[in-house]
C-alpha positions in Angstrom: 43.9 30.4 -53.3 47.0 31.0 -51.2 44.9 31.7 -48.1 43.0 28.4 -48.6 46.3 26.5 -48.9 47.7 28.1 -45.8 44.5 27.2 -43.8 44.6 23.6 -44.9 48.4 23.5 -44.0 47.8 24.9 -40.5 44.8 22.6 -39.9 46.9 19.6 -40.9 49.7 20.7 -38.5 47.1 21.1 -35.7 45.7 17.6 -36.3 49.2 16.1 -36.2 50.0 18.0 -33.0 46.8 16.7 -31.5 47.8 13.2 -32.3 51.2 13.7 -30.6 49.5 15.2 -27.6 47.0 12.4 -27.2 49.9 9.9 -27.2 51.7 12.0 -24.7 48.6 12.2 -22.5 48.1 8.4 -22.6 51.8 7.8 -21.7 51.7 10.3 -18.9 48.5 8.7 -17.5 50.0 5.2 -17.6 53.3 6.4 -15.9 51.4 8.5 -13.3 49.0 5.5 -12.6 51.9 3.1 -12.0 53.7 5.6 -9.7 50.5 6.2 -7.8 50.0 2.5 -7.6 53.4 2.0 -6.1 52.6 4.6 -3.4 49.3 3.0 -2.7 50.9 -0.5 -2.6 53.5 0.6 0.0 50.8 2.2 2.2 48.6 -0.9 1.8 51.4 -3.2 3.0 52.1 -0.9 5.9 48.4 -1.0 6.8 48.6 -4.8 6.7 51.7 -4.9 8.9 50.2 -2.6 11.6 46.9 -4.5 11.6 44.6 -2.1 9.7 44.1 -4.7 7.0 43.4 -8.3 7.9 45.0 -9.7 4.7 47.9 -8.8 2.6 46.4 -6.8 -0.3 48.6 -8.5 -3.0 47.6 -11.9 -1.7 44.0 -10.9 -2.1 44.6 -9.7 -5.6 46.5 -12.9 -6.5 43.5 -14.9 -5.3 41.7 -13.9 -8.4 44.2 -15.9 -10.5 45.3 -18.8 -8.3 44.3 -20.9 -5.3 44.4 -19.4 -1.8 47.5 -21.5 -0.9 49.4 -20.4 -4.1 48.4 -16.8 -3.6 50.1 -16.8 -0.2 53.5 -17.7 -1.7 56.2 -15.4 -3.0 55.0 -16.1 -6.6 51.5 -15.2 -5.5 52.7 -11.9 -4.1 54.5 -11.1 -7.4 51.4 -12.0 -9.4 49.3 -9.7 -7.1 51.9 -6.9 -7.4 52.0 -7.1 -11.3 48.1 -7.2 -11.4 47.9 -4.2 -9.1 50.4 -2.1 -11.2 48.6 -3.1 -14.4 45.3 -2.0 -13.0 46.9 1.2 -11.7 48.2 1.9 -15.2 44.8 1.4 -16.7 43.2 3.6 -14.2 45.8 6.3 -14.8 45.0 6.2 -18.5 41.3 6.5 -17.8 41.8 9.4 -15.4 44.0 11.4 -17.7 41.4 11.4 -20.4 38.7 12.6 -18.0 40.6 15.7 -17.1 40.1 18.7 -19.4 42.2 21.3 -17.6 45.1 21.5 -15.2 43.2 23.5 -12.6 42.0 21.5 -9.5 43.5 18.3 -11.0 44.7 17.2 -7.6 41.1 17.5 -6.1 39.7 15.6 -9.1 42.2 12.9 -8.4 41.0 12.7 -4.7 37.4 12.5 -6.0 38.5 9.8 -8.4 40.0 7.8 -5.5 36.8 8.1 -3.5 34.8 6.8 -6.5 37.2 3.9 -6.7 36.5 3.0 -3.1 32.8 2.6 -3.8 33.4 0.8 -7.1 36.2 -1.6 -6.1 35.6 -2.7 -2.5 31.9 -1.7 -2.7 30.9 -3.4 -5.9 33.6 -5.3 -7.8 35.3 -7.0 -4.8 32.1 -8.6 -3.4 30.9 -9.4 -6.9 33.9 -11.6 -7.7 34.2 -13.0 -4.2 37.4 -11.2 -3.4 36.1 -9.0 -0.6 33.1 -9.1 1.7 30.5 -6.3 1.2 31.3 -3.0 2.9 28.7 -3.3 5.6 30.2 -6.7 6.6 33.7 -5.4 6.8 34.9 -3.9 10.1 35.3 -0.2 10.4 39.1 -0.2 10.4 39.3 -2.1 7.2 36.8 0.3 5.5 38.7 3.3 6.7 42.0 1.8 5.4 40.5 0.9 2.1 39.2 4.4 1.7 42.4 6.0 2.7 44.7 4.0 0.3 42.4 4.9 -2.6 42.3 8.6 -1.7 46.1 8.4 -1.5 46.2 6.8 -5.0 43.8 9.3 -6.5 45.5 12.3 -4.9 49.0 11.1 -6.0 47.6 10.4 -9.5 46.1 13.9 -9.8 49.2 15.6 -8.5 51.5 13.7 -10.9 49.3 14.3 -13.9 49.2 18.0 -13.0 53.0 18.4 -12.9 53.9 15.9 -15.7 51.3 16.6 -18.4 52.1 19.6 -20.6 49.5 22.3 -21.1 49.4 21.5 -24.8 48.2 18.0 -24.0 45.4 19.4 -21.9 44.4 21.5 -24.9 44.3 18.5 -27.2 41.3 17.1 -25.3 40.0 20.1 -23.4 39.2 22.3 -26.4 41.0 25.1 -28.2 44.3 25.5 -26.4 47.0 28.2 -26.8 48.6 26.5 -29.7 45.5 26.3 -31.8 44.6 29.9 -30.9 48.1 31.1 -31.9 48.0 29.1 -35.2 44.5 30.4 -35.9 45.7 33.9 -35.3 48.6 33.2 -37.7 46.1 32.1 -40.3 44.1 35.2 -39.8 47.1 37.4 -40.2 48.2 35.5 -43.3 44.7 36.0 -44.7 44.8 39.7 -43.9 48.2 40.0 -45.5 47.0 38.4 -48.7 43.9 40.5 -48.7 46.0 43.7 -48.3 48.3 42.6 -51.1 45.3 42.0 -53.4 43.9 45.4 -52.4 47.2 47.2 -53.1 47.5 45.4 -56.4 43.9 46.6 -57.3 44.8 50.2 -56.4 48.0 49.9 -58.5 46.0 48.7 -61.5 43.4 51.5 -60.8 46.2 54.1 -60.7 47.6 52.7 -63.9 44.3 53.1 -65.6 44.1 56.8 -64.5 47.6 57.3 -65.9 46.6 55.8 -69.2 43.6 58.0 -69.4 45.6 61.1 -68.6 48.2 60.2 -71.3 45.3 59.8 -73.7 43.9 63.2 -72.9 47.3 64.9 -73.4 47.6 63.3 -76.8 
């Protein structure tokens, strides 16, 4: 009975720990996404200033919510910046739940960025009228769009790799070191109780022999 109670107790602790790790994983993904979004935003503005991009990327984003004239104002730029960071946070949260282990997380981030290039400028942008199709954009714009998303994905993967604790990886990626340690603890507890019962049985058995010996002497 004691062994069963210990197993339920440890399982309850593991479930609570998983809940904490999932929250931590989500928070890390959001923070890493915002940080990577800031890096991407800075590079995107630089690309616009040096002529790689024809339009200010924040003005393009703001155009989803307001007229073209309003999007070109300071308010429009702020709206575009906030929308960009919100999207970056959401993408960070998605990415962090796709990753099962810390190994190669940077390279998975770069792959994630390449996928975003084909999804965003390739599909979503033309679908909502924000960007022309990739084959209608000039080569320099396409290269810039790919580079800023690779920078975003690489930064995201790197930050998740250094900010997310190993226990949070274990919460989604399978049996981590904590679960293994606690499971081992349960096993040792069970063996300990088993040995106690075994020794108690031997003690009673020895007591029975003593009683028989005393009866024979009498």
